[in-house]
C-alpha positions in Angstrom: 137.1 21.6 84.9 135.6 17.4 85.7 134.5 15.4 83.0 131.9 12.5 84.6 132.0 9.9 81.4 129.0 8.6 80.0 126.8 5.8 81.6 129.4 4.7 84.7 128.1 5.0 87.8 129.1 8.4 89.5 128.6 8.9 93.3 130.5 12.3 94.9 130.7 12.3 97.9 129.7 15.8 99.9 133.0 17.2 99.8 133.9 16.6 96.7 130.9 17.7 95.9 132.2 20.8 97.8 135.3 21.2 95.5 133.7 21.4 93.1 131.0 24.5 93.0 134.5 26.3 95.1 136.7 25.7 92.0 133.5 26.3 89.2 132.5 29.3 91.4 136.2 31.0 91.6 136.3 29.9 87.5 133.4 31.8 86.9 133.4 34.5 89.2 133.7 37.2 86.6 131.1 35.8 85.4 128.4 35.6 87.9 129.4 39.1 88.3 128.7 40.1 84.8 125.5 38.8 85.1 124.7 40.1 87.9 126.0 43.6 86.6 124.1 43.7 83.8 120.2 43.2 86.5 121.1 46.6 88.4 123.8 48.0 86.9 125.8 49.4 89.7 129.5 47.5 91.0 128.3 47.4 94.4 125.2 45.7 94.1 126.0 42.8 91.8 129.2 42.4 94.3 126.1 41.8 96.8 123.8 39.5 94.2 127.0 37.3 94.0 127.4 37.3 98.3 124.0 35.8 98.2 123.3 33.9 95.4 126.8 31.8 96.6 125.8 32.0 99.7 122.6 30.5 98.5 124.3 28.1 96.4 126.4 26.4 99.2 123.4 26.4 101.3 121.2 24.9 99.3 124.6 22.1 97.1 122.1 19.2 99.0 119.6 19.5 96.6 122.3 19.6 93.4 122.2 15.9 93.1 123.7 16.4 89.9 127.4 18.0 89.4 126.6 18.3 85.5 124.3 20.7 85.9 125.9 22.2 88.3 126.5 25.7 85.5 123.2 25.7 85.3 121.4 25.5 89.4 124.1 27.8 90.4 122.7 30.8 87.4 118.7 30.0 88.4 120.3 30.6 92.0 121.9 33.8 90.5 119.0 35.1 88.2 116.8 34.7 90.6 118.4 36.7 93.3 118.9 40.1 90.8 115.0 39.9 90.2 114.8 39.5 93.4 117.0 42.5 93.7 115.2 45.1 91.2 111.8 44.2 92.7 112.9 45.2 96.3 114.3 47.6 95.5 112.7 49.6 92.2 112.2 52.5 93.3 116.0 53.0 93.8 118.4 52.8 90.9 121.5 54.2 92.0 124.4 54.5 88.3 127.8 54.4 88.7 129.1 56.9 86.5 130.6 54.2 84.1 127.0 54.5 82.9 126.9 57.8 83.8 129.3 58.5 81.0 127.4 56.1 78.7 124.7 59.5 77.8 127.7 61.6 76.9 128.5 62.5 73.2 130.0 58.9 71.7 130.7 58.1 68.2 128.1 56.2 66.5 128.8 53.0 67.3 129.4 53.1 70.3 125.9 55.0 70.3 124.4 51.5 68.8 124.7 50.4 72.4 123.5 52.2 73.9 120.5 52.0 72.4 120.5 47.9 72.6 121.2 48.5 76.2 118.4 51.2 77.1 116.3 49.3 74.9 117.0 45.6 77.5 116.5 48.2 80.6 112.7 48.5 78.8 112.5 44.7 79.3 110.0 43.1 82.3 112.4 40.9 83.8 112.5 37.2 82.4 112.7 38.9 78.9 115.6 41.0 80.5 116.6 37.0 81.4 116.5 35.8 77.9 118.3 38.2 76.3 120.8 37.6 78.8 121.5 34.7 79.2 121.2 33.9 75.7 123.2 36.6 73.6 125.9 38.2 76.8 126.4 34.5 78.8 125.9 32.7 75.7 124.5 29.8 76.7 122.9 27.6 74.8 118.6 27.2 74.5 118.9 24.2 76.4 120.4 26.3 78.6 119.0 28.6 79.0 115.5 26.8 79.4 117.2 25.3 82.7 118.3 28.3 84.2 114.9 29.8 83.6 113.0 26.4 84.2 111.3 26.3 81.5 110.5 24.2 78.1 113.3 24.1 75.1 110.5 25.5 72.7 108.3 27.9 74.8 112.4 29.9 75.8 112.7 29.5 71.7 109.0 31.4 71.5 109.2 34.1 73.7 112.9 34.1 72.4 111.6 35.9 69.2 109.2 37.0 70.7 110.9 39.5 72.9 113.7 40.3 70.2 110.7 41.6 68.2 109.9 43.9 70.9 113.5 44.7 70.6 113.7 45.4 67.4 110.6 47.6 67.6 111.9 49.6 71.1 115.3 50.4 69.9 113.4 51.8 65.6 111.5 53.6 68.5 114.5 55.6 69.5 115.6 55.9 66.4 112.6 57.6 65.5 113.5 59.8 68.7 
């Protein structure tokens, strides 16, 4: 995508920054959609969240001081927009046919995935964000910390605690 050499002063014009952001958004649109979808489990809502996030990002592009932080900067906007959406629409949860199909009889491997997804849905948004960013979006601990605006050690501790909670929730589901 773009490369910035260490130690070299780099001044980016507003137009160049806008081009870089646009390129990043286009190249990573599937990942952005997938992240939003992991929160709301609905195609239309996920697309709305991505669209709102892009609007917010372009509107506040002046706050992005260094282009090397573009990914974590946009992911923070996307995660916060997803969480805000959930809070606003907490009582109503529309499910896609694909999600409903997930509850029909399946093979044993697919049931394990359903248990994990069900357990993830029981987590509060901040804990769910940790799991999604780290394991579903494959971000490093430092990147997760930057997205969530937290210390890396705090993220490690919370991630460990959340994984423990998830394990208990999945085991509880196996007993039922």
